[in-house]
C-alpha positions in Angstrom: -3.0 48.1 8.5 -5.9 46.4 6.6 -6.6 47.9 3.1 -3.1 49.6 2.5 -1.6 47.8 -0.6 1.3 45.1 0.1 4.5 46.9 -0.2 6.7 45.4 -3.3 10.0 46.2 -0.9 8.5 44.1 1.8 7.5 41.3 -0.2 11.0 41.0 -1.9 12.2 40.8 1.4 10.1 38.2 2.6 10.5 36.0 -0.4 14.6 36.7 -0.1 14.3 35.6 3.6 12.2 32.5 3.0 14.7 31.7 0.2 17.7 31.3 3.2 15.3 29.0 5.1 16.9 25.0 4.7 13.6 23.2 4.5 11.3 23.5 1.8 8.5 25.5 1.9 5.5 26.0 -0.2 2.3 27.5 -0.4 -1.2 26.0 -1.8 -4.3 27.2 -3.0 -6.5 25.1 -0.8 -9.1 24.2 -2.9 -6.9 23.0 -5.8 -3.4 22.3 -4.5 -1.8 24.1 -6.8 1.5 26.0 -5.9 1.3 29.4 -5.2 4.6 30.4 -3.9 7.6 28.4 -2.8 11.4 29.0 -1.6 14.2 28.0 -3.0 15.0 25.1 -1.1 11.9 23.6 -2.6 12.6 23.9 -5.8 15.9 22.3 -5.5 14.0 18.8 -4.1 12.1 18.8 -7.3 15.2 20.1 -9.8 13.1 23.5 -10.6 15.7 25.7 -11.9 12.9 28.6 -13.1 9.6 29.8 -12.1 6.7 27.1 -11.6 4.7 26.6 -14.6 1.0 28.2 -14.3 -1.1 25.6 -12.1 1.3 23.3 -11.2 -0.1 20.7 -8.9 1.7 19.5 -5.8 0.5 16.0 -6.5 2.0 16.3 -10.0 5.6 16.5 -8.5 5.8 13.2 -6.9 5.6 9.5 -8.8 2.6 7.6 -9.0 3.5 5.1 -5.8 1.1 4.1 -2.8 2.2 7.0 -1.1 1.3 9.6 -3.5 -2.5 8.6 -1.9 -1.0 9.2 1.8 -0.1 12.7 0.7 -3.6 13.2 -1.2 -5.1 12.3 2.1 -2.9 14.3 4.2 -4.1 17.3 1.8 -7.6 16.3 3.0 -7.4 16.4 6.3 -6.1 19.9 6.0 -8.4 21.5 4.0 -10.8 20.4 6.9 -8.5 22.9 9.4 -6.5 20.2 10.9 -2.9 19.9 10.4 -0.8 17.1 9.0 2.3 16.1 10.4 4.4 13.0 9.6 7.5 10.9 7.8 7.0 9.0 4.2 9.3 7.6 1.6 8.5 9.4 -1.5 9.5 9.6 -5.5 9.5 12.8 -7.7 8.7 12.7 -10.8 12.3 13.6 -11.4 13.0 10.1 -10.0 14.9 11.2 -6.8 14.0 8.8 -3.7 13.6 10.6 -0.4 12.5 10.3 3.0 10.7 13.4 4.2 9.5 14.4 7.4 6.9 17.2 6.5 3.3 19.1 7.5 0.8 20.2 5.9 -0.7 23.5 7.8 -3.9 25.1 6.7 -4.3 29.0 6.6 -7.9 30.2 7.6 -9.4 33.2 6.8 -11.5 35.6 9.4 -14.5 33.5 8.9 -12.4 30.2 9.6 -12.4 29.0 6.2 -9.3 27.6 5.1 -7.8 29.3 2.3 -4.3 28.1 1.6 -2.0 25.4 3.0 1.4 25.6 4.2 3.6 23.0 3.2 7.1 22.1 4.9 8.9 19.5 3.5 12.4 18.0 5.1 14.9 15.7 3.1 15.9 13.6 6.2 17.1 10.8 3.7 21.0 11.4 5.1 20.7 11.9 8.6 21.5 8.4 9.6 24.1 8.7 7.2 25.4 7.6 4.1 24.7 3.9 4.7 21.5 4.0 6.2 19.8 1.5 3.4 22.3 -0.7 3.5 22.0 -0.9 7.1 18.4 -1.7 6.9 18.4 -4.2 4.3 21.2 -5.6 6.7 18.7 -6.0 9.5 16.1 -7.0 7.3 17.6 -9.5 5.9 18.2 -10.6 9.4 15.1 -10.7 10.2 14.2 -12.5 7.3 16.5 -15.3 8.1 15.5 -15.4 11.5 11.7 -15.5 10.4 12.2 -18.5 8.1 14.0 -20.4 10.6 11.0 -20.2 13.3 8.5 -20.6 10.9 10.0 -23.7 10.0 10.6 -25.1 13.4 7.1 -24.0 14.3 5.8 -25.6 11.0 7.4 -28.6 12.1 5.8 -28.7 15.9 2.5 -27.9 14.7 2.8 -31.4 12.3 3.6 -33.4 15.4 0.4 -32.1 17.2 -2.1 -32.6 13.9 -0.6 -36.3 13.6 -0.9 -37.2 17.2 -4.3 -36.1 16.8 -5.4 -38.3 13.8 -3.7 -41.0 15.9 -5.8 -40.5 19.0 -9.1 -40.0 16.8 -8.6 -43.4 15.8 -8.4 -45.3 18.7 -11.8 -43.7 20.2 -15.4 -44.3 18.6 -17.0 -41.7 16.1 -19.4 -40.8 18.8 -17.3 -40.2 21.7 -17.5 -36.9 23.3 -13.9 -35.4 22.6 -13.9 -36.0 19.1 -15.4 -32.2 18.7 -12.4 -31.4 20.7 -10.1 -33.3 18.2 -11.9 -31.0 15.7 -11.2 -27.6 17.8 -7.2 -28.6 18.0 -7.1 -29.5 13.8 -9.0 -26.0 13.1 -6.4 -24.1 15.5 -3.8 -25.9 14.2 -4.6 -25.2 10.6 -4.9 -21.7 11.4 -1.0 -21.8 13.1 0.3 -23.4 9.8 -1.0 -20.4 7.9 0.2 -18.3 10.4 3.9 -19.8 9.4 3.4 -19.8 6.1 2.5 -16.3 6.0 5.7 -15.6 7.9 7.7 -18.0 5.4 6.1 -15.9 2.3 7.3 -12.7 3.7 10.8 -13.7 4.3 11.5 -15.3 1.0 12.8 -13.4 -1.5 13.1 -15.8 -4.6 11.4 -14.1 -7.7 10.9 -16.5 -10.7 11.7 -16.6 -13.7 7.9 -16.2 -13.7 5.6 -18.2 -15.9 2.2 -17.2 -17.9 -0.9 -17.1 -15.4 -4.4 -16.7 -17.3 -5.3 -14.0 -15.0 -8.9 -13.9 -16.3 -9.5 -17.8 -15.2 -7.7 -16.9 -11.8 -10.0 -14.3 -10.9 -13.2 -15.7 -11.6 -12.0 -18.6 -9.9 -10.9 -16.3 -7.0 -14.5 -14.4 -7.1 -16.2 -18.0 -7.1 -14.6 -18.6 -3.9 -15.2 -15.5 -2.3 -19.0 -15.6 -3.3 -19.4 -18.6 -1.4 -16.9 -17.6 1.7 -17.9 -13.9 2.5 -20.9 -13.3 4.8 -24.3 -13.1 4.2 -24.1 -9.5 4.3 -21.8 -8.9 2.2 -22.8 -8.0 -1.5 -20.1 -9.1 -4.3 -20.0 -7.7 -7.7 -17.5 -8.3 -10.2 -16.4 -7.1 -13.7 -13.2 -9.3 -15.1 -12.1 -8.4 -18.5 -11.1 -11.5 -20.8 -7.8 -13.0 -21.9 -5.2 -11.7 -19.3 -1.8 -13.0 -19.0 0.7 -11.6 -16.5 4.0 -13.4 -15.7 4.1 -14.7 -12.1 3.0 -17.4 -9.9 -0.6 -17.8 -9.8 -0.5 -19.5 -6.4 1.2 -16.1 -4.9 -1.3 -13.7 -7.0 -4.4 -16.0 -5.9 -2.8 -14.9 -2.1 -2.9 -11.3 -2.9 -6.7 -11.6 -4.3 -8.1 -13.3 -1.5 -6.3 -11.2 0.7 -7.7 -7.9 -0.1 -11.2 -9.7 -0.6 -11.3 -10.7 2.8 -9.6 -7.7 4.4 -12.4 -5.7 2.2 -15.4 -8.3 4.0 -13.5 -7.0 7.2 -13.8 -3.8 7.0 -17.8 -3.8 6.3 -18.7 -5.7 9.9 -20.5 -5.9 11.6 -23.2 -3.5 9.2 -22.0 -5.7 6.1 -21.7 -3.9 2.3 -20.5 -3.6 -1.1 -17.5 -5.7 -2.5 -16.2 -4.8 -5.9 -13.7 -6.3 -8.0 -13.1 -5.3 -11.5 -10.2 -6.1 -13.5 -9.4 -4.2 -17.0 -6.3 -3.7 -19.1 -5.1 0.0 -18.9 -2.3 1.9 -20.6 1.2 2.1 -18.6 1.0 6.0 -19.1 2.8 7.6 -15.8 5.0 4.2 -14.8 2.8 2.5 -13.3 4.9 -1.1 -12.7 8.6 -1.5 -12.7 10.1 1.1 -14.8 12.1 -1.6 -17.0 8.5 -2.4 -18.7 6.8 -0.5 -21.1 4.0 -2.1 -21.8 0.4 -2.2 -20.6 -0.6 -3.0 -17.5 -3.4 -5.2 -15.7 -5.2 -3.2 -13.3 -7.0 -5.0 -10.2 -9.4 -2.7 -8.2 -10.3 -4.2 -5.0 -13.1 -1.3 -3.2 -15.4 -1.9 0.1 -18.0 0.5 1.7 -16.5 -0.3 4.6 -15.3 1.9 7.9 -12.1 3.0 6.2 -9.1 4.6 7.8 -7.1 7.2 8.7 -3.8 8.7 7.4 -2.0 7.8 10.5 -3.5 3.9 10.1 -2.8 4.3 6.0 0.8 5.2 6.9 1.4 2.1 9.0 -0.3 -0.4 6.6 2.5 -2.6 5.0 4.6 -2.5 8.4 5.2 -6.3 9.1 2.7 -7.3 12.5 0.6 -3.8 12.5 -3.0 -4.8 13.1 -5.9 -2.5 14.1 -7.7 -5.5 14.5 -8.7 -7.3 18.3 -6.4 -9.4 19.9 -6.5 -13.1 18.4 -8.3 -11.7 15.0 -5.1 -10.7 12.8 -1.7 -11.2 12.6 -0.8 -8.4 10.7 1.1 -10.1 7.9 -1.5 -10.0 5.3 -0.8 -6.5 3.8 2.7 -6.9 4.2 3.1 -10.4 2.0 0.8 -8.7 -0.6 3.0 -6.0 -0.7 5.8 -8.0 -0.9 3.9 -10.3 -3.3 3.4 -7.3 -6.0 6.6 -5.9 -5.6 8.3 -9.2 -6.7 5.6 -9.6 -9.6 7.3 -5.7 -11.2 4.0 -4.4 -9.8 2.9 -1.1 -7.7 0.3 -0.8 -5.3 -2.3 2.0 -4.8 -4.6 2.6 -2.0 -6.8 5.2 -1.1 -9.5 5.6 1.6 -11.1 8.0 4.3 -12.8 7.2 7.8 -16.4 6.3 6.8 -16.3 6.1 2.8 -14.4 2.4 2.5 -11.3 1.9 0.7 -10.0 1.2 -2.9 -6.8 -1.1 -3.6 -5.3 -0.4 -7.0 -3.2 -3.3 -8.0 -1.2 -2.8 -11.5 1.0 -5.7 -13.0 2.8 -6.2 -16.2 0.8 -7.9 -19.2 2.9 -11.4 -20.3 4.2 -10.8 -23.3 5.8 -13.3 -25.4 9.8 -13.8 -26.2 8.7 -15.0 -29.7 7.0 -11.5 -30.4 10.3 -9.7 -29.4 9.3 -8.6 -25.8 10.6 -10.4 -22.2 8.4 -13.0 -20.7 9.9 -12.3 -17.1 9.9 -8.8 -15.6 12.1 -8.0 -12.9 10.7 -7.1 -9.3 9.9 -3.5 -8.8 11.9 -1.7 -6.3 9.1 0.4 -5.2 9.8 1.3 -1.6 8.0 3.0 1.3 4.6 2.8 3.5 1.2 2.8 1.6 -2.6 2.9 3.2 -4.4 0.6 4.9 -7.7 -0.7 4.9 -9.6 -0.4 8.6 -7.7 -3.1 9.8 -3.9 -4.5 8.9 -5.1 -6.8 7.4 
């Protein structure tokens, strides 16, 4: 009956019953995302032995990986009254790496306003047995070897085609009607070679040793290239700090920046918009990069005003060959390669986006530190795992 005070015995009984549930359950304040109540299983997931501190926010229970933003976007979706469910790989603040199956469900009042959210988390890491991770690694290794072989043979075949085109062109006059056909073959062949190169980059696992890269100069060079290559309806703004160096491979980092820039441009078509690129040095306050590195970080931000993306798209953004582009418009390898390169440079990647509100990619890389200053010049590859979030097309 409404208007009656809650029965303490009933509340204690309900809390005791929820503690018997093996899945993690929590009630959140819809506006702030702070914990109002949780069961024993939820506390065990996060190694919490006593009561939660006042104002404990759900997002702060996880590490600062890509999935943090997936969870934040899922919260935003639930606040609109639409439940979210899915599977994500997350690292908790205590350092546990867990595959979760979860739901975020809105609780509405009589007026239809969302007042609170119910979180359900189920640890599914061991459902496939203790050898799940080794088996996945073995399959990925096999896939990588197969991809390298296919890409190598494919690249050789394309080379033969392009060489034959050059020989044929020498046998016809410059005014011949088929000259334009040769150009089409070259253009398509060039794209095929780029695809083979992307497959090779995705399957290659070499990690240095890295050399110092003048990241400021690299960014300025890429900004000029993008300025000339972007469509006229895309305005580029950049803010690049001076004197920044990172340990790594300049060609791979160049590929990362160009890929993010072109993806952002494509996400703003056909209406166009603004592309903003910023590079700055930031403090490594929350383990933004490889855990073995404790120095400052370089933060590269690539933002667009494009179409944005849904939670479902973001969950699959870094899957090889996943793309939302039309047939023939993309391979779905771009962001897979980007994510892989950043990991191998000991870095981290965060992505945030909402449909209709553009996307923001943030890349964090270690700052180069000379060994003569008592620091390591080589940073071990990051072990960041899991899925991230995507631009409007898996790029």
